[in-house]
C-alpha positions as CSV (number, residue, x, y, z in Angstrom):
1,M,8.2,18.5,-14.3
2,S,8.5,21.6,-12.0
3,G,8.3,21.4,-8.1
4,F,6.1,23.5,-5.9
5,R,6.3,25.8,-3.1
6,R,4.0,26.2,-0.1
7,V,2.3,29.6,-0.1
8,C,0.8,29.4,3.5
9,G,2.8,31.5,5.7
10,G,5.4,32.2,3.1
11,V,7.3,28.9,3.7
12,R,9.2,27.7,0.6
13,H,10.7,24.1,0.5
14,G,13.5,22.9,-1.4
15,T,13.5,19.9,-3.8
16,G,14.9,16.5,-3.4
17,F,12.6,15.2,-0.8
18,Y,11.4,12.1,-2.7
19,E,15.0,10.9,-3.4
20,R,15.9,11.4,0.3
21,F,12.8,9.5,1.3
22,E,13.5,6.5,-1.1
23,R,17.3,6.3,0.0
24,S,16.2,6.4,3.9
25,R,14.3,3.2,3.9
26,F,13.1,3.7,7.5
27,S,16.5,5.0,8.7
28,E,17.8,8.6,9.5
29,A,14.6,10.3,10.7
30,P,12.0,8.2,8.9
31,L,8.8,9.6,7.5
32,F,6.8,7.5,9.7
33,R,7.4,6.0,13.1
34,P,5.7,3.2,15.0
35,I,3.2,4.2,17.4
36,P,3.9,2.1,20.7
37,G,1.0,0.1,22.3
38,A,-1.5,0.9,19.6
39,G,-1.5,-2.6,17.9
40,V,-4.4,-4.9,17.1
41,R,-4.5,-8.0,19.0
42,P,-4.8,-11.5,17.3
43,G,-8.3,-13.3,17.2
44,Q,-9.7,-14.9,20.2
45,K,-8.8,-18.3,21.4
46,G,-10.4,-21.0,19.7
47,E,-10.6,-19.3,16.0
48,R,-9.0,-21.1,13.3
49,P,-5.7,-19.9,12.2
50,L,-5.4,-17.7,9.1
51,T,-3.2,-19.1,6.5
52,V,-1.8,-18.1,2.9
53,T,-3.9,-20.0,0.1
54,N,-2.4,-18.4,-3.1
55,L,0.5,-16.5,-4.0
56,Y,1.1,-14.5,-7.3
57,I,4.1,-12.5,-8.8
58,K,3.7,-9.8,-11.5
59,R,6.8,-10.0,-13.6
60,K,5.9,-7.1,-15.9
61,H,3.2,-4.4,-16.0
62,G,0.3,-5.5,-17.9
63,A,1.5,-9.1,-17.8
64,A,-0.4,-12.0,-16.5
65,L,0.0,-13.1,-13.0
66,E,2.5,-16.0,-12.1
67,D,1.1,-18.6,-9.8
68,V,3.9,-19.4,-7.2
69,T,4.4,-21.5,-4.0
70,T,6.8,-19.0,-2.4
71,F,8.5,-15.8,-3.1
72,A,11.3,-13.7,-1.6
73,F,11.0,-10.1,-0.4
74,D,12.8,-7.2,1.0
75,K,12.2,-3.4,1.8
76,N,12.3,-2.9,-2.2
77,G,9.4,-5.2,-2.7
78,I,8.8,-8.7,-3.9
79,G,11.9,-10.5,-5.6
80,G,11.5,-10.8,-9.3
81,G,8.4,-8.7,-9.5
82,V,7.7,-5.3,-11.0
83,A,9.3,-2.2,-9.2
84,C,6.3,-0.6,-7.2
85,A,5.6,2.6,-5.1
86,R,6.7,2.1,-1.5
87,F,3.2,2.1,-0.1
88,R,1.9,-0.5,-2.7
89,Q,4.6,-3.2,-2.7
90,V,2.3,-6.0,-1.9
91,L,-1.5,-6.5,-2.6
92,I,-3.2,-8.8,0.0
93,A,-6.8,-10.0,-0.6
94,S,-9.3,-12.1,1.0
95,R,-10.5,-15.4,-0.5
96,P,-14.2,-15.3,1.1
97,I,-14.6,-11.7,-0.4
98,L,-13.5,-13.1,-3.9
99,A,-16.1,-15.9,-3.6
100,E,-18.8,-13.5,-2.5
101,C,-18.1,-11.4,-5.7
102,G,-18.2,-14.5,-7.9
103,L,-14.4,-14.2,-8.6
104,K,-11.5,-16.4,-8.7
105,P,-8.0,-16.5,-7.2
106,G,-5.9,-14.0,-9.2
107,D,-8.8,-11.9,-10.6
108,L,-8.1,-9.1,-8.4
109,R,-4.2,-9.1,-9.4
110,E,-3.5,-9.8,-5.8
111,N,0.0,-11.0,-4.6
112,V,-1.2,-13.0,-1.4
113,L,-4.6,-14.4,-0.9
114,L,-5.7,-15.2,2.7
115,E,-8.6,-17.3,4.1
116,D,-10.0,-14.3,5.9
117,D,-13.0,-12.1,5.4
118,R,-11.9,-9.4,8.2
119,L,-8.7,-8.3,6.5
120,Y,-10.3,-5.0,5.4
121,D,-11.6,-4.1,8.8
122,L,-7.8,-3.6,10.1
123,P,-6.9,0.2,10.4
124,S,-4.2,1.5,8.0
125,G,-0.8,1.3,9.9
126,T,-1.5,-2.2,11.3
127,V,1.5,-4.4,11.2
128,I,0.7,-8.0,10.1
129,K,3.1,-11.0,10.1
130,I,2.8,-13.5,7.2
131,G,5.4,-16.4,7.3
132,Q,8.6,-14.2,7.8
133,A,7.1,-11.1,6.5
134,L,6.3,-8.0,8.5
135,I,4.1,-6.0,6.4
136,R,2.7,-2.4,7.2
137,L,-0.9,-2.1,5.8
138,T,-1.1,1.3,4.0
139,F,-4.5,1.6,2.4
140,H,-7.1,-0.2,0.4
141,C,-6.4,-0.9,-3.1
142,E,-8.4,1.4,-5.6
143,P,-10.5,-0.5,-8.2
144,C,-9.1,-0.1,-11.7
145,K,-10.0,-0.7,-15.3
146,R,-8.2,-4.1,-15.1
147,I,-10.8,-5.6,-12.9
148,M,-14.0,-3.5,-13.9
149,H,-15.0,-6.2,-16.6
150,L,-15.1,-8.8,-13.9
151,V,-17.1,-6.8,-11.1
152,G,-18.9,-3.7,-10.6
153,F,-17.3,-0.9,-8.9
154,D,-19.7,-0.6,-5.8
155,E,-19.3,-4.4,-5.2
156,I,-15.5,-4.2,-4.9
157,V,-14.6,-0.7,-3.6
158,H,-12.8,-1.1,-0.3
159,K,-12.7,-4.9,-0.8
160,R,-10.1,-5.3,-3.7
161,G,-7.3,-5.7,-1.3
162,Y,-5.1,-4.1,1.2
163,L,-1.9,-2.6,0.0
164,G,1.2,-2.7,2.2
165,C,5.0,-2.4,2.5
166,F,7.6,-4.8,3.7
167,L,9.5,-4.0,6.8
168,N,12.0,-6.5,6.6
169,G,13.4,-9.5,4.3
170,G,12.8,-13.1,3.9
171,T,10.4,-15.5,2.1
172,V,6.4,-16.1,2.0
173,A,5.1,-19.4,1.4
174,L,1.6,-21.2,0.9
175,G,0.3,-22.3,4.0
176,D,2.1,-19.6,6.0
177,A,0.2,-18.4,9.1
178,V,-1.0,-15.0,9.3
179,T,-1.0,-12.9,12.6
180,V,-1.6,-9.3,13.5
181,T,1.1,-7.9,15.6
182,D,1.0,-5.2,18.5
183,E,3.2,-2.7,16.3
184,R,1.2,0.2,14.8
185,F,2.4,3.0,12.3
186,E,0.7,6.2,11.3
187,S,-2.5,5.8,9.5
188,I,-2.5,6.9,5.7
189,P,-5.8,8.3,4.4
190,Y,-7.6,6.4,1.5
191,A,-9.1,9.5,-0.2
192,V,-6.6,11.0,-2.9
193,K,-7.0,14.6,-1.7
194,D,-6.6,13.4,2.0
195,R,-3.5,11.3,1.2
196,I,-2.0,14.4,-0.6
197,R,-2.8,16.7,2.3
198,W,-1.2,14.0,4.7
199,F,1.8,14.0,2.6
200,L,2.4,17.5,2.0
201,G,2.1,18.1,5.9
202,K,5.5,16.3,6.1
203,P,8.7,18.4,6.5
204,N,10.4,19.2,3.2
205,A,7.8,17.7,1.1
206,A,8.8,19.2,-2.3
207,L,7.9,16.9,-5.3
208,A,7.2,17.0,-9.1
209,A,3.7,15.7,-9.8
210,L,4.7,12.3,-11.0
211,D,7.0,11.9,-7.9
212,L,4.2,12.8,-5.5
213,V,1.9,10.3,-7.3
214,H,4.6,7.5,-6.9
215,A,5.6,8.2,-3.4
216,L,1.8,8.1,-2.4
217,G,1.0,5.0,-4.4
218,L,-1.7,6.7,-6.4
219,P,-2.8,5.7,-9.9
220,S,-0.3,7.0,-12.5
221,S,-3.5,8.8,-14.1
222,S,-3.5,11.0,-11.0
223,A,-0.7,12.9,-12.2
224,R,-3.0,15.1,-14.5
225,V,-5.0,16.3,-11.6
226,V,-2.4,16.5,-8.9
227,P,-1.3,20.2,-9.6
228,R,-5.1,21.3,-9.3
229,L,-5.6,19.4,-6.1
230,V,-2.2,20.7,-4.6
231,A,-3.3,24.3,-5.3
232,N,-6.7,23.6,-3.7
233,L,-5.0,22.4,-0.6
234,G,-2.9,25.7,-0.2
235,F,0.1,24.7,-2.2
236,R,1.4,26.2,-5.6
237,W,3.5,24.7,-8.3
238,R,6.3,26.7,-9.5
């Protein structure tokens, strides 16, 4: 699949950005940097601690989730799990929201389930700590056809779970405490068009459609419409 060139101002970008982005892993002028002092404070004194109630690993695409008591992770994702786009390495969901929607643990194909109903109020870019894991929250997970037979779209949109990426390595286990750190990264837009505009605003952002979809953690079905969206945003495929 071909790349594209930006037509605004006559700037033409080269290829290979995605490969460099994947190789850098937050080193050598990373794509996103922490914003000092912009974190969200943990809950007020006296509130009950948040903990992990369920953990799941997806070994293969389309396969049933495996219920586990612990899993290992690193900056590439969950150990033993399917390979995922950088921005969607882990899906964290809220147990109270599941109950509210009449669902049971695992129905949303989440990796981590928390006893918390305020998870989705945290802004994109927030860094939370779960056990040993430091996780950058990226964006809310989009409802997909795998769960639409269980719950209506309007009931679950912005409630399916928070996607994130690992900033370190270690293990997560049942009962691990959850805290919100003071570290904050750049926010990533939720809407597909806004997310593409955000990404293409980065230096040397030249990708094929499937690479762009993968880099942004979009559903694979988005590859069909990405060229048209890119053109509408002032870019042209070549």
